[in-house]
MMTF fields as JSON, N, C-alpha, C and O atoms, coordinates in Angstrom:
{
  "mmtfVersion": "1.0.0",
  "mmtfProducer": "UNKNOWN",
  "numBonds": 407,
  "numAtoms": 408,
  "numGroups": 102,
  "numChains": 1,
  "numModels": 1,
  "chainsPerModel": [1],
  "groupsPerChain": [102],
  "chainIdList": ["A"],
  "bondAtomList": [4, 2, 8, 6, 12, 10, 16, 14, 20, 18, 24, 22, 28, 26, 32, 30, 36, 34, 40, 38, 44, 42, 48, 46, 52, 50, 56, 54, 60, 58, 64, 62, 68, 66, 72, 70, 76, 74, 80, 78, 84, 82, 88, 86, 92, 90, 96, 94, 100, 98, 104, 102, 108, 106, 112, 110, 116, 114, 120, 118, 124, 122, 128, 126, 132, 130, 136, 134, 140, 138, 144, 142, 148, 146, 152, 150, 156, 154, 160, 158, 164, 162, 168, 166, 172, 170, 176, 174, 180, 178, 184, 182, 188, 186, 192, 190, 196, 194, 200, 198, 204, 202, 208, 206, 212, 210, 216, 214, 220, 218, 224, 222, 228, 226, 232, 230, 236, 234, 240, 238, 244, 242, 248, 246, 252, 250, 256, 254, 260, 258, 264, 262, 268, 266, 272, 270, 276, 274, 280, 278, 284, 282, 288, 286, 292, 290, 296, 294, 300, 298, 304, 302, 308, 306, 312, 310, 316, 314, 320, 318, 324, 322, 328, 326, 332, 330, 336, 334, 340, 338, 344, 342, 348, 346, 352, 350, 356, 354, 360, 358, 364, 362, 368, 366, 372, 370, 376, 374, 380, 378, 384, 382, 388, 386, 392, 390, 396, 394, 400, 398, 404, 402],
  "bondOrderList": [1, 1, 1, 1, 1, 1, 1, 1, 1, 1, 1, 1, 1, 1, 1, 1, 1, 1, 1, 1, 1, 1, 1, 1, 1, 1, 1, 1, 1, 1, 1, 1, 1, 1, 1, 1, 1, 1, 1, 1, 1, 1, 1, 1, 1, 1, 1, 1, 1, 1, 1, 1, 1, 1, 1, 1, 1, 1, 1, 1, 1, 1, 1, 1, 1, 1, 1, 1, 1, 1, 1, 1, 1, 1, 1, 1, 1, 1, 1, 1, 1, 1, 1, 1, 1, 1, 1, 1, 1, 1, 1, 1, 1, 1, 1, 1, 1, 1, 1, 1, 1],
  "groupList": [{"groupName": "MET", "atomNameList": ["N", "CA", "C", "O"], "elementList": ["N", "C", "C", "O"], "formalChargeList": [0, 0, 0, 0], "bondAtomList": [1, 0, 2, 1, 3, 2], "bondOrderList": [1, 1, 2], "singleLetterCode": "M", "chemCompType": "L-PEPTIDE LINKING"}, {"groupName": "LEU", "atomNameList": ["N", "CA", "C", "O"], "elementList": ["N", "C", "C", "O"], "formalChargeList": [0, 0, 0, 0], "bondAtomList": [1, 0, 2, 1, 3, 2], "bondOrderList": [1, 1, 2], "singleLetterCode": "L", "chemCompType": "L-PEPTIDE LINKING"}, {"groupName": "HIS", "atomNameList": ["N", "CA", "C", "O"], "elementList": ["N", "C", "C", "O"], "formalChargeList": [0, 0, 0, 0], "bondAtomList": [1, 0, 2, 1, 3, 2], "bondOrderList": [1, 1, 2], "singleLetterCode": "H", "chemCompType": "L-PEPTIDE LINKING"}, {"groupName": "ALA", "atomNameList": ["N", "CA", "C", "O"], "elementList": ["N", "C", "C", "O"], "formalChargeList": [0, 0, 0, 0], "bondAtomList": [1, 0, 2, 1, 3, 2], "bondOrderList": [1, 1, 2], "singleLetterCode": "A", "chemCompType": "L-PEPTIDE LINKING"}, {"groupName": "GLN", "atomNameList": ["N", "CA", "C", "O"], "elementList": ["N", "C", "C", "O"], "formalChargeList": [0, 0, 0, 0], "bondAtomList": [1, 0, 2, 1, 3, 2], "bondOrderList": [1, 1, 2], "singleLetterCode": "Q", "chemCompType": "L-PEPTIDE LINKING"}, {"groupName": "ASP", "atomNameList": ["N", "CA", "C", "O"], "elementList": ["N", "C", "C", "O"], "formalChargeList": [0, 0, 0, 0], "bondAtomList": [1, 0, 2, 1, 3, 2], "bondOrderList": [1, 1, 2], "singleLetterCode": "D", "chemCompType": "L-PEPTIDE LINKING"}, {"groupName": "GLY", "atomNameList": ["N", "CA", "C", "O"], "elementList": ["N", "C", "C", "O"], "formalChargeList": [0, 0, 0, 0], "bondAtomList": [1, 0, 2, 1, 3, 2], "bondOrderList": [1, 1, 2], "singleLetterCode": "G", "chemCompType": "PEPTIDE LINKING"}, {"groupName": "TRP", "atomNameList": ["N", "CA", "C", "O"], "elementList": ["N", "C", "C", "O"], "formalChargeList": [0, 0, 0, 0], "bondAtomList": [1, 0, 2, 1, 3, 2], "bondOrderList": [1, 1, 2], "singleLetterCode": "W", "chemCompType": "L-PEPTIDE LINKING"}, {"groupName": "ARG", "atomNameList": ["N", "CA", "C", "O"], "elementList": ["N", "C", "C", "O"], "formalChargeList": [0, 0, 0, 0], "bondAtomList": [1, 0, 2, 1, 3, 2], "bondOrderList": [1, 1, 2], "singleLetterCode": "R", "chemCompType": "L-PEPTIDE LINKING"}, {"groupName": "SER", "atomNameList": ["N", "CA", "C", "O"], "elementList": ["N", "C", "C", "O"], "formalChargeList": [0, 0, 0, 0], "bondAtomList": [1, 0, 2, 1, 3, 2], "bondOrderList": [1, 1, 2], "singleLetterCode": "S", "chemCompType": "L-PEPTIDE LINKING"}, {"groupName": "CYS", "atomNameList": ["N", "CA", "C", "O"], "elementList": ["N", "C", "C", "O"], "formalChargeList": [0, 0, 0, 0], "bondAtomList": [1, 0, 2, 1, 3, 2], "bondOrderList": [1, 1, 2], "singleLetterCode": "C", "chemCompType": "L-PEPTIDE LINKING"}, {"groupName": "PRO", "atomNameList": ["N", "CA", "C", "O"], "elementList": ["N", "C", "C", "O"], "formalChargeList": [0, 0, 0, 0], "bondAtomList": [1, 0, 2, 1, 3, 2], "bondOrderList": [1, 1, 2], "singleLetterCode": "P", "chemCompType": "L-PEPTIDE LINKING"}, {"groupName": "LYS", "atomNameList": ["N", "CA", "C", "O"], "elementList": ["N", "C", "C", "O"], "formalChargeList": [0, 0, 0, 0], "bondAtomList": [1, 0, 2, 1, 3, 2], "bondOrderList": [1, 1, 2], "singleLetterCode": "K", "chemCompType": "L-PEPTIDE LINKING"}, {"groupName": "PHE", "atomNameList": ["N", "CA", "C", "O"], "elementList": ["N", "C", "C", "O"], "formalChargeList": [0, 0, 0, 0], "bondAtomList": [1, 0, 2, 1, 3, 2], "bondOrderList": [1, 1, 2], "singleLetterCode": "F", "chemCompType": "L-PEPTIDE LINKING"}, {"groupName": "ILE", "atomNameList": ["N", "CA", "C", "O"], "elementList": ["N", "C", "C", "O"], "formalChargeList": [0, 0, 0, 0], "bondAtomList": [1, 0, 2, 1, 3, 2], "bondOrderList": [1, 1, 2], "singleLetterCode": "I", "chemCompType": "L-PEPTIDE LINKING"}, {"groupName": "GLU", "atomNameList": ["N", "CA", "C", "O"], "elementList": ["N", "C", "C", "O"], "formalChargeList": [0, 0, 0, 0], "bondAtomList": [1, 0, 2, 1, 3, 2], "bondOrderList": [1, 1, 2], "singleLetterCode": "E", "chemCompType": "L-PEPTIDE LINKING"}, {"groupName": "THR", "atomNameList": ["N", "CA", "C", "O"], "elementList": ["N", "C", "C", "O"], "formalChargeList": [0, 0, 0, 0], "bondAtomList": [1, 0, 2, 1, 3, 2], "bondOrderList": [1, 1, 2], "singleLetterCode": "T", "chemCompType": "L-PEPTIDE LINKING"}, {"groupName": "TYR", "atomNameList": ["N", "CA", "C", "O"], "elementList": ["N", "C", "C", "O"], "formalChargeList": [0, 0, 0, 0], "bondAtomList": [1, 0, 2, 1, 3, 2], "bondOrderList": [1, 1, 2], "singleLetterCode": "Y", "chemCompType": "L-PEPTIDE LINKING"}, {"groupName": "VAL", "atomNameList": ["N", "CA", "C", "O"], "elementList": ["N", "C", "C", "O"], "formalChargeList": [0, 0, 0, 0], "bondAtomList": [1, 0, 2, 1, 3, 2], "bondOrderList": [1, 1, 2], "singleLetterCode": "V", "chemCompType": "L-PEPTIDE LINKING"}, {"groupName": "ASN", "atomNameList": ["N", "CA", "C", "O"], "elementList": ["N", "C", "C", "O"], "formalChargeList": [0, 0, 0, 0], "bondAtomList": [1, 0, 2, 1, 3, 2], "bondOrderList": [1, 1, 2], "singleLetterCode": "N", "chemCompType": "L-PEPTIDE LINKING"}],
  "groupTypeList": [0, 1, 2, 1, 3, 4, 1, 5, 2, 6, 4, 5, 6, 7, 8, 9, 10, 11, 12, 10, 4, 6, 1, 2, 13, 3, 6, 13, 11, 5, 13, 12, 6, 14, 10, 11, 6, 6, 6, 4, 2, 15, 4, 16, 6, 9, 13, 3, 17, 18, 1, 3, 2, 5, 18, 3, 1, 18, 5, 2, 18, 4, 18, 15, 7, 8, 9, 10, 8, 12, 10, 4, 6, 1, 13, 17, 6, 11, 13, 6, 6, 18, 10, 11, 3, 6, 6, 3, 2, 5, 3, 16, 6, 9, 13, 19, 17, 5, 18, 9, 13, 15],
  "groupIdList": [1, 2, 3, 4, 5, 6, 7, 8, 9, 10, 11, 12, 13, 14, 15, 16, 17, 18, 19, 20, 21, 22, 23, 24, 25, 26, 27, 28, 29, 30, 31, 32, 33, 34, 35, 36, 37, 38, 39, 40, 41, 42, 43, 44, 45, 46, 47, 48, 49, 50, 51, 52, 53, 54, 55, 56, 57, 58, 59, 60, 61, 62, 63, 64, 65, 66, 67, 68, 69, 70, 71, 72, 73, 74, 75, 76, 77, 78, 79, 80, 81, 82, 83, 84, 85, 86, 87, 88, 89, 90, 91, 92, 93, 94, 95, 96, 97, 98, 99, 100, 101, 102],
  "secStructList": [7, 7, 7, 4, 4, 4, 1, 6, 6, 3, 3, 3, 3, 3, 3, 3, 7, 6, 6, 6, 7, 7, 3, 3, 3, 7, 7, 1, 1, 1, 7, 7, 7, 5, 7, 6, 6, 1, 1, 5, 7, 7, 7, 6, 6, 7, 7, 7, 3, 3, 3, 3, 3, 1, 7, 7, 7, 7, 6, 6, 3, 3, 3, 3, 3, 3, 3, 7, 6, 6, 6, 7, 5, 3, 3, 3, 4, 4, 4, 7, 7, 5, 7, 6, 6, 1, 1, 5, 7, 7, 7, 6, 6, 7, 7, 7, 3, 3, 3, 3, 7, 7],
  "xCoordList": [-2.138, -1.322, -0.791, -0.266, -0.932, -0.482, 1.025, 1.57, 1.672, 3.123, 3.399, 2.908, 4.177, 4.429, 5.058, 4.833, 5.832, 6.464, 5.412, 5.697, 4.192, 3.126, 2.499, 1.777, 2.756, 2.219, 3.082, 4.248, 2.514, 3.283, 4.331, 5.303, 4.138, 5.014, 5.769, 5.911, 6.245, 7.061, 8.331, 8.282, 9.464, 10.734, 11.354, 11.622, 11.577, 12.254, 13.76, 14.212, 14.526, 15.975, 16.685, 17.901, 15.95, 16.552, 16.934, 16.211, 18.074, 18.568, 19.173, 19.486, 19.329, 20.041, 21.455, 21.682, 22.39, 23.788, 24.144, 23.912, 24.703, 25.07, 26.269, 26.48, 27.052, 28.206, 27.796, 28.275, 26.907, 26.539, 25.114, 24.715, 24.34, 22.941, 22.068, 20.971, 22.552, 21.799, 21.05, 21.342, 20.079, 19.321, 19.962, 20.275, 20.155, 20.798, 20.146, 19.552, 20.264, 19.733, 20.758, 21.894, 20.356, 21.269, 20.846, 21.17, 20.13, 19.596, 20.546, 20.21, 21.716, 22.695, 23.587, 24.065, 23.826, 24.571, 26.006, 26.494, 26.695, 28.119, 28.454, 29.618, 27.458, 27.754, 26.661, 25.496, 27.04, 26.094, 26.223, 25.558, 27.052, 27.203, 28.369, 28.86, 28.806, 29.929, 29.395, 28.508, 29.935, 29.485, 30.347, 31.568, 29.734, 30.531, 31.418, 32.397, 31.083, 31.879, 33.056, 33.811, 33.222, 34.337, 33.891, 33.052, 34.442, 34.114, 32.694, 32.113, 32.146, 30.763, 29.828, 30.231, 28.557, 27.544, 27.437, 27.723, 27.024, 26.757, 25.267, 24.576, 24.781, 23.367, 23.126, 21.985, 24.156, 24.041, 22.946, 22.98, 21.985, 20.92, 19.843, 18.973, 19.866, 18.901, 17.571, 17.524, 16.5, 15.212, 15.296, 16.183, 14.38, 14.238, 13.183, 12.004, 13.607, 12.707, 12.196, 12.879, 10.978, 10.37, 10.024, 9.363, 10.471, 10.17, 9.146, 9.259, 8.14, 7.153, 7.778, 8.633, 7.341, 7.836, 6.754, 5.888, 6.822, 5.959, 4.475, 3.738, 4.031, 2.611, 2.004, 2.717, 0.689, -0.024, 0.28, 0.512, 0.275, 0.509, -0.622, -1.797, -0.26, -1.222, -0.651, 0.541, -1.512, -1.053, -0.005, -0.074, 0.941, 1.983, 2.916, 3.428, 3.127, 4.101, 4.971, 4.465, 6.283, 7.225, 7.816, 8.348, 7.722, 8.269, 9.646, 10.133, 10.254, 11.563, 12.742, 13.841, 12.553, 13.688, 14.255, 13.501, 15.56, 16.234, 17.317, 17.798, 17.69, 18.838, 20.007, 19.83, 21.192, 22.409, 23.02, 23.22, 23.313, 23.881, 25.311, 25.814, 25.983, 27.381, 27.482, 28.283, 26.681, 26.799, 25.621, 25.667, 24.572, 23.352, 22.546, 21.605, 22.895, 22.175, 20.949, 20.818, 20.051, 18.844, 19.126, 19.674, 18.758, 18.963, 17.786, 17.061, 17.604, 16.522, 16.966, 17.865, 16.342, 16.745, 16.923, 17.941, 15.968, 16.124, 17.366, 17.864, 17.872, 19.05, 20.345, 21.426, 20.258, 21.448, 22.293, 22.15, 23.155, 24.004, 25.353, 25.607, 26.203, 27.555, 27.594, 27.153, 28.117, 28.178, 29.477, 30.542, 29.407, 30.643, 31.558, 32.728, 31.025, 31.849, 32.567, 33.354, 32.289, 32.933, 31.965, 31.098, 32.113, 31.263, 29.844, 29.592, 28.922, 27.504, 26.859, 27.37, 25.729, 24.957, 24.513, 24.336, 24.337, 23.903, 22.606, 22.604, 21.509, 20.189, 19.817, 18.653, 20.765, 20.482, 19.793, 20.316, 18.629, 17.895, 17.111, 16.503, 17.108, 16.425, 14.905, 14.406, 14.196, 12.774, 12.607, 13.558, 11.398, 11.011, 10.359, 9.173, 11.15, 10.668, 9.807, 9.992, 8.866, 7.9, 8.138, 8.141, 8.338, 8.608, 7.497, 7.22, 6.867, 5.795, 6.375, 7.478, 5.624, 6.038, 4.806, 3.676, 5.042, 3.942, 3.832, 2.966],
  "yCoordList": [-109.394, -110.115, -109.142, -108.08, -109.512, -108.672, -108.795, -109.898, -107.689, -107.668, -107.618, -106.717, -108.567, -108.637, -107.371, -107.051, -106.651, -105.429, -104.374, -103.427, -104.536, -103.598, -103.89, -103.049, -105.04, -105.418, -104.865, -104.532, -104.768, -104.345, -105.381, -105.06, -106.622, -107.713, -108.329, -109.55, -107.522, -107.994, -107.164, -105.937, -107.827, -107.11, -107.413, -108.569, -106.369, -106.567, -106.43, -106.173, -106.597, -106.485, -107.83, -107.877, -108.92, -110.255, -110.679, -110.395, -111.364, -111.841, -113.237, -113.656, -113.937, -115.218, -114.979, -114.105, -115.766, -115.628, -116.74, -117.909, -116.418, -117.454, -118.302, -119.392, -117.815, -118.588, -119.688, -120.818, -119.366, -120.345, -120.855, -121.794, -120.241, -120.593, -120.336, -120.883, -119.509, -119.187, -117.877, -117.063, -117.689, -116.45, -115.559, -116.012, -114.288, -113.357, -111.993, -111.652, -111.209, -109.85, -108.936, -108.838, -108.27, -107.409, -105.946, -105.157, -105.584, -104.231, -103.187, -102.003, -103.586, -102.612, -102.224, -103.105, -100.928, -100.511, -101.01, -101.274, -101.146, -101.482, -102.877, -103.277, -103.628, -104.962, -105.935, -105.763, -106.945, -107.95, -109.267, -110.238, -109.33, -110.538, -111.389, -111.246, -112.273, -113.165, -114.441, -115.097, -114.78, -115.935, -117.158, -117.033, -118.349, -119.56, -119.85, -120.587, -119.275, -119.456, -118.504, -118.547, -117.643, -116.695, -115.267, -115.015, -114.351, -112.927, -112.616, -113.313, -111.545, -111.18, -111.893, -112.326, -112.005, -112.558, -111.676, -110.479, -112.277, -111.553, -111.662, -112.531, -110.789, -110.787, -110.979, -110.866, -111.265, -111.39, -112.379, -113.54, -111.921, -112.792, -113.127, -113.947, -112.53, -112.863, -112.143, -111.006, -112.827, -112.15, -111.272, -111.45, -110.332, -109.526, -110.214, -110.238, -110.769, -111.513, -110.641, -109.725, -110.945, -110.313, -111.429, -112.402, -111.284, -112.292, -111.76, -110.638, -112.588, -112.264, -112.507, -113.378, -111.729, -111.922, -111.592, -110.751, -112.268, -111.98, -111.984, -111.099, -112.97, -113.099, -114.194, -114.99, -114.221, -115.225, -116.626, -116.81, -117.593, -118.971, -119.467, -119.355, -120.009, -120.592, -121.91, -122.18, -122.725, -123.996, -123.762, -122.785, -124.645, -124.662, -123.451, -123.004, -122.936, -121.869, -122.261, -122.571, -122.245, -122.537, -121.219, -120.445, -120.972, -119.75, -120.045, -121.173, -119.039, -119.136, -119.128, -119.517, -118.697, -118.46, -117.1, -116.161, -116.989, -115.763, -115.354, -116.168, -114.076, -113.606, -113.427, -113.03, -113.722, -113.599, -112.229, -111.835, -111.509, -110.16, -110.196, -109.188, -111.352, -111.457, -111.807, -111.212, -112.763, -113.215, -112.768, -112.918, -112.223, -111.766, -112.911, -112.665, -114.154, -115.309, -115.639, -115.222, -116.396, -116.872, -118.261, -119.112, -118.497, -119.808, -120.137, -119.247, -121.433, -121.876, -121.714, -122.42, -120.792, -120.389, -121.489, -121.502, -122.424, -123.443, -124.318, -124.866, -124.461, -125.297, -124.497, -125.079, -123.183, -122.335, -122.426, -121.614, -123.391, -123.56, -122.887, -122.162, -123.145, -122.593, -121.432, -121.563, -120.313, -119.107, -119.079, -119.364, -118.736, -118.633, -117.496, -117.449, -116.578, -115.495, -115.921, -115.159, -117.155, -117.683, -117.913, -117.082, -119.042, -119.369, -119.696, -120.156, -119.448, -119.694, -118.461, -117.349, -118.664, -117.535, -116.659, -117.145, -115.379, -114.419, -113.765, -112.968, -114.104, -113.599, -112.299, -111.901, -111.636, -110.384, -109.397, -109.087, -108.909, -107.92, -108.481, -107.716, -109.788, -110.394, -110.437, -110.599, -110.29, -110.603, -112.106, -112.868, -112.522, -113.933, -114.171, -113.899, -114.686, -114.852, -116.096, -117.078, -116.038, -117.103, -117.656, -116.906, -118.967, -119.605, -120.609, -121.482, -120.473, -121.401, -122.712, -122.753, -123.795, -125.102, -125.863, -125.516, -126.9, -127.725, -128.99, -129.819],
  "zCoordList": [-93.84, -92.888, -91.842, -92.177, -90.582, -89.486, -89.316, -89.297, -89.196, -89.0, -87.5, -86.82, -86.966, -85.532, -84.964, -83.797, -85.749, -85.247, -84.907, -84.174, -85.44, -85.13, -83.774, -83.238, -83.224, -81.934, -80.817, -81.03, -79.634, -78.473, -78.093, -77.409, -78.531, -78.117, -79.289, -79.353, -80.198, -81.31, -81.395, -81.306, -81.565, -81.687, -83.044, -83.371, -83.826, -85.103, -84.893, -83.777, -85.949, -85.848, -85.791, -85.603, -85.948, -85.926, -87.331, -88.285, -87.466, -88.754, -88.579, -87.465, -89.686, -89.66, -90.187, -91.024, -89.687, -90.07, -91.043, -90.734, -92.218, -93.173, -92.728, -93.259, -91.761, -91.292, -90.315, -90.42, -89.357, -88.325, -88.474, -87.785, -89.372, -89.601, -88.375, -88.265, -87.46, -86.252, -86.389, -87.265, -85.511, -85.446, -84.391, -83.29, -84.735, -83.812, -83.919, -84.941, -82.845, -82.852, -83.499, -83.035, -84.566, -85.331, -85.254, -86.142, -84.205, -84.085, -83.549, -83.54, -83.102, -82.633, -83.808, -84.525, -84.026, -85.217, -85.304, -86.402, -84.173, -84.222, -83.716, -83.751, -83.244, -82.705, -83.124, -82.767, -83.874, -84.369, -83.625, -83.986, -82.604, -81.806, -82.262, -83.382, -81.387, -81.663, -82.308, -81.763, -83.452, -84.223, -83.903, -83.805, -83.737, -83.555, -84.761, -84.646, -85.92, -87.129, -87.224, -88.195, -86.226, -86.19, -86.443, -87.308, -85.704, -85.855, -85.415, -84.583, -85.999, -85.716, -86.684, -87.763, -86.266, -87.163, -88.407, -88.359, -89.511, -90.753, -91.07, -90.537, -91.928, -92.279, -93.769, -94.218, -94.544, -95.993, -96.376, -95.968, -97.155, -97.652, -96.644, -96.939, -95.474, -94.436, -94.635, -95.103, -94.272, -94.124, -92.884, -92.05, -92.766, -91.552, -90.683, -91.036, -89.555, -88.682, -87.544, -87.087, -87.097, -85.938, -84.957, -85.321, -83.719, -82.708, -81.723, -81.229, -81.445, -80.42, -79.052, -78.89, -78.079, -76.718, -75.711, -75.951, -74.587, -73.444, -73.783, -73.348, -74.555, -74.871, -74.007, -73.397, -73.965, -73.171, -73.709, -74.904, -72.817, -73.224, -74.113, -73.764, -75.251, -76.185, -76.683, -76.534, -77.275, -77.827, -78.906, -79.651, -78.98, -80.009, -79.96, -80.987, -78.761, -78.558, -77.375, -76.297, -77.583, -76.504, -76.027, -76.822, -74.737, -74.138, -73.551, -73.62, -72.983, -72.323, -73.281, -72.887, -74.534, -75.425, -75.052, -74.796, -75.018, -74.579, -75.571, -76.359, -75.517, -76.296, -75.341, -74.19, -75.829, -75.026, -75.281, -76.43, -74.214, -74.38, -74.886, -75.382, -74.769, -75.219, -76.701, -77.422, -77.16, -78.556, -79.421, -80.642, -78.811, -79.489, -80.095, -80.85, -79.78, -80.302, -79.481, -78.331, -80.091, -79.434, -78.87, -79.57, -77.619, -76.997, -76.093, -75.649, -75.824, -74.956, -73.508, -73.049, -72.792, -71.458, -70.426, -69.735, -70.287, -69.249, -69.42, -68.436, -70.638, -70.865, -70.873, -70.783, -70.979, -70.941, -72.19, -73.104, -72.234, -73.405, -73.25, -72.289, -74.215, -74.232, -75.22, -76.361, -74.781, -75.608, -76.407, -75.859, -77.707, -78.493, -78.032, -78.411, -77.21, -76.672, -75.394, -74.834, -74.934, -73.736, -72.603, -72.334, -71.939, -70.789, -71.206, -72.32, -70.288, -70.547, -71.172, -71.035, -71.862, -72.369, -71.199, -70.082, -71.462, -70.443, -70.904, -71.842, -70.244, -70.632, -69.928, -69.959, -69.303, -68.607, -69.547, -70.617, -69.151, -69.937, -71.108, -71.857, -71.286, -72.433, -72.239, -71.126, -73.344, -73.342, -73.189, -73.366, -72.862, -72.865, -74.226, -74.411, -75.181, -76.553, -76.683, -75.964, -77.611, -77.858, -79.248, -80.224, -79.348, -80.636, -80.903, -80.081, -82.065, -82.464, -82.94, -83.485, -82.733, -83.228, -83.701, -83.36, -84.484, -85.002, -84.213, -84.492]
}
């Protein structure tokens, strides 16, 4: 099985938070993002996820998913959304993540 982190277009460091059940980037040593459940996101019991980014368009892949620099959460870019850190999500510097669907 190919590990996405071995690809040029895979980013590891993603985890799920048991408080909000959301996916967040946990790759920074001192900041895990602001959780809607209060405080920073937690990683207890989470798998280590790898997200593909900036790959060619293929069937059953939705592009334009972004990470927010304020809360470290994953959100669908065209809709923006409300950030738990305040205001709208901020996709500054984010990859264009690709999420598979059935």
